[in-house]
C-alpha positions in Angstrom: -6.1 -25.3 -8.4 -4.0 -25.0 -5.3 -4.5 -22.0 -3.4 -2.1 -19.8 -1.6 -1.9 -20.1 2.0 -2.0 -16.5 3.4 -0.9 -15.3 6.7 -2.9 -12.1 7.8 -1.3 -9.8 10.5 -3.7 -7.4 11.6 -6.5 -9.9 11.3 -8.9 -7.9 13.7 -8.4 -4.6 12.3 -10.7 -2.8 9.9 -8.7 -3.8 6.8 -8.0 -7.3 8.2 -11.8 -8.0 8.3 -12.0 -6.8 4.8 -9.3 -8.9 3.6 -10.9 -11.9 5.4 -14.0 -11.4 3.5 -12.0 -11.1 0.0 -10.1 -14.3 0.8 -13.4 -16.2 1.2 -14.3 -15.4 -2.0 -11.0 -16.0 -3.9 -10.3 -18.9 -6.1 -6.4 -18.3 -5.9 -5.7 -17.7 -2.2 -7.1 -18.8 1.3 -6.8 -17.4 4.7 -4.6 -19.9 6.3 -2.9 -18.2 9.5 -4.5 -15.3 11.0 -2.1 -13.7 13.2 -2.8 -11.7 16.3 0.1 -9.4 17.8 -0.2 -10.8 21.3 -0.7 -14.5 20.7 2.0 -17.1 20.9 3.6 -17.6 17.4 3.1 -21.3 16.0 6.3 -21.6 14.0 5.5 -24.9 12.2 2.1 -22.9 11.0 4.2 -20.0 9.8 6.7 -22.1 8.1 3.9 -23.1 5.8 2.5 -19.7 5.1 3.0 -18.8 1.2 2.6 -15.1 1.7 2.1 -12.7 4.4 -0.2 -9.6 4.2 0.6 -7.1 6.9 -1.8 -4.3 7.8 -1.1 -4.4 11.7 1.0 -1.2 13.1 4.4 0.6 12.7 5.6 -1.1 15.8 5.0 -4.9 14.8 6.2 -4.4 11.3 9.9 -5.2 12.0 8.6 -8.5 13.8 6.7 -9.3 10.7 10.0 -9.1 8.5 12.0 -10.8 11.1 9.5 -14.0 11.0 9.1 -13.9 6.9 12.8 -13.7 6.4 13.1 -16.5 8.6 11.1 -18.6 6.2 12.0 -16.9 3.0 8.2 -15.8 2.9 7.0 -12.9 0.7 5.5 -10.0 2.3 2.7 -7.7 1.2 2.4 -4.6 3.7 -0.2 -1.6 3.7 0.7 -0.4 7.2 1.4 3.6 7.0 2.8 5.9 9.0 6.4 4.9 8.9 9.2 6.9 9.9 12.7 6.7 8.3 13.5 3.9 10.6 10.9 1.7 9.2 11.4 2.8 5.5 15.2 1.8 6.0 13.8 -1.9 6.6 12.4 -2.1 3.1 15.6 -2.4 1.0 17.5 -4.4 3.8 14.6 -7.0 3.6 14.0 -6.7 0.1 17.5 -8.4 -0.4 16.3 -11.4 1.4 12.5 -11.9 0.5 10.1 -10.5 -2.1 8.7 -7.5 -0.3 6.0 -4.9 -1.4 5.0 -1.9 0.5 2.4 0.3 -0.6 0.6 3.3 1.1 -2.5 2.2 -1.3 -3.3 -0.9 -2.4 -6.0 0.4 -5.0 -5.3 -0.4 -8.4 -7.0 2.8 -9.4 -4.4 4.8 -7.3 -1.8 3.0 -9.2 -3.1 4.3 -12.6 -3.4 7.8 -11.0 0.2 7.8 -10.0 1.2 6.9 -13.5 -1.1 9.6 -14.8 0.7 12.3 -12.9 3.7 11.9 -15.4 1.8 14.1 -17.9 2.3 17.0 -16.0 5.9 17.3 -16.9 4.6 18.9 -20.1 3.1 21.7 -17.9 5.6 21.9 -15.2 5.1 25.6 -14.9 1.5 25.4 -13.5 0.8 25.9 -9.8 -0.1 22.6 -8.3 -1.8 21.6 -5.2 -2.8 17.9 -3.5 -5.9 17.7 -1.3 -6.7 14.5 0.5 -9.9 13.8 2.9 -10.0 10.7 5.2 -12.3 9.4 8.1 -11.9 11.2 11.3 -10.0 7.9 12.7 -7.1 8.0 10.4 -4.0 9.0 12.7 -1.3 9.8 9.9 -2.0 13.3 8.4 -1.0 13.8 5.5 -1.8 10.2 4.5 0.9 8.1 3.0 -1.2 7.9 -0.3 -1.0 11.8 -0.5 2.8 11.7 0.3 3.3 9.0 -2.4 1.2 11.2 -5.0 3.4 14.3 -3.8 6.6 12.4 -4.5 5.6 11.3 -7.8 4.1 14.9 -8.8 7.5 16.5 -7.8 9.5 14.1 -10.0 7.0 15.3 -12.9 7.5 18.7 -12.5 10.8 18.8 -11.4 10.5 21.1 -8.2 9.2 20.9 -4.6 5.6 21.6 -4.2 3.1 22.8 -1.2 2.6 20.2 1.4 -0.7 18.5 0.6 -3.9 19.5 2.3 -5.4 16.8 4.8 -8.9 16.9 6.1 -10.3 14.5 8.6 -14.0 14.0 9.1 -16.6 11.6 9.0 -16.4 8.2 7.6 -14.8 9.0 4.2 -12.6 6.1 2.8 -10.3 8.3 1.0 -10.7 11.1 -1.6 -7.4 12.4 -3.5 -7.3 15.7 -5.9 -4.5 16.8 -7.8 -5.0 20.4 -9.0 -2.9 22.0 -11.9 -3.6 25.6 -12.1 -2.5 28.4 -14.6 -4.2 32.1 -15.0 -6.3 30.6 -17.9 -7.1 26.8 -16.8 -7.5 24.4 -14.1 -7.2 20.5 -14.4 -8.2 18.2 -11.8 -7.4 14.6 -11.1 -9.5 12.9 -8.9 -9.8 9.4 -7.2 -12.4 8.3 -4.6 -12.5 5.0 -2.7 -16.1 3.8 -2.4 -15.2 1.5 0.4 -12.3 -0.5 2.1 -13.0 -3.7 0.1 -11.1 -1.7 -3.1 -7.8 -1.9 -0.8 -8.3 -5.3 0.3 -8.6 -6.8 -3.1 -5.6 -4.9 -4.2 -3.6 -6.4 -1.6 -4.8 -10.0 -2.3 -4.0 -9.3 -5.9 -0.6 -8.2 -5.1 0.1 -11.1 -2.9 -1.0 -13.6 -5.3 1.5 -11.8 -7.8 4.3 -11.4 -5.3 4.4 -15.2 -4.6 5.9 -15.4 -8.2 8.5 -13.1 -7.7 12.3 -13.3 -6.8 13.6 -11.6 -3.6 13.4 -7.7 -4.0 11.8 -4.5 -3.1 8.7 -3.9 -5.0 5.8 -1.5 -5.5 2.5 -1.7 -6.0 2.9 -0.3 -9.7 4.7 -3.6 -10.5 1.9 -5.6 -10.1 0.1 -3.7 -13.1 3.0 -2.7 -15.1 6.0 -4.9 -14.1 9.1 -3.8 -12.3 11.5 -1.0 -13.7 14.9 -2.4 -14.6 
C-alpha cells in the first residue's frame, strides 16, 4: 500500500514531535517533508506532498495556505488563537483546496461536541463550561472551549457565560460542561491523557482529507461526514 506523503509544518514544536511519532508507526502515511518556518522552501519537494499538517503559528498560517493552494494540496490545521483575520482565510482557501481546521483533533472531543445537541431538550437550565490546560498555553479560553461554547449556545438557543479558563502545571486538556437546575446537575467531561490523542486525530484527518474535494471541512466530518 502506497503511503501518503505528509508535509509537516511546525515539526519542532510539541505537537510536531507527537505527529512525527504517530507517522513513524502509521501504515497509511509517512513524514515526507518536515518544514521549518525559517528554512528555504524546496518547491519541487513541496509539489510532491499529498497533505500538509500544520501546527505552526497564527502568523505562519497564511504562508502555509498560499503554498498549499499553489500545488492544490489539502491542509489539516490545528493551530489555535486565530483572530477574525485568520478565520476569514478558511472559506477563501476552502474554495481552492480541501481545508480542515479544528481547535481540537481528538475524536473524543468530536463526540462531546455532538453530544451537546441533547441539551436543547433542557435549554432552561443554567450552563457553564470550564477548561484546564498547561501553564504554557497562550490562548485563554482555549479554541476547544470556544468551539464547545458555540455548539452549546446553538443547542440551547441563547448566549451563555464565557468559559472559565484555568492554566496550571502540565495538564494536557480537561473540558467540563455543567448543566444545572435547582434539582439536579449534569456534567459532561473530557480529559486528554496525552498529546498523542491529538496527533492521531490529525493524521487520521489527513488520511481522510486526501480523498476529499476542495471545500472547508470540520473535524466532525471525519467521523460523521460533511453536512449538506
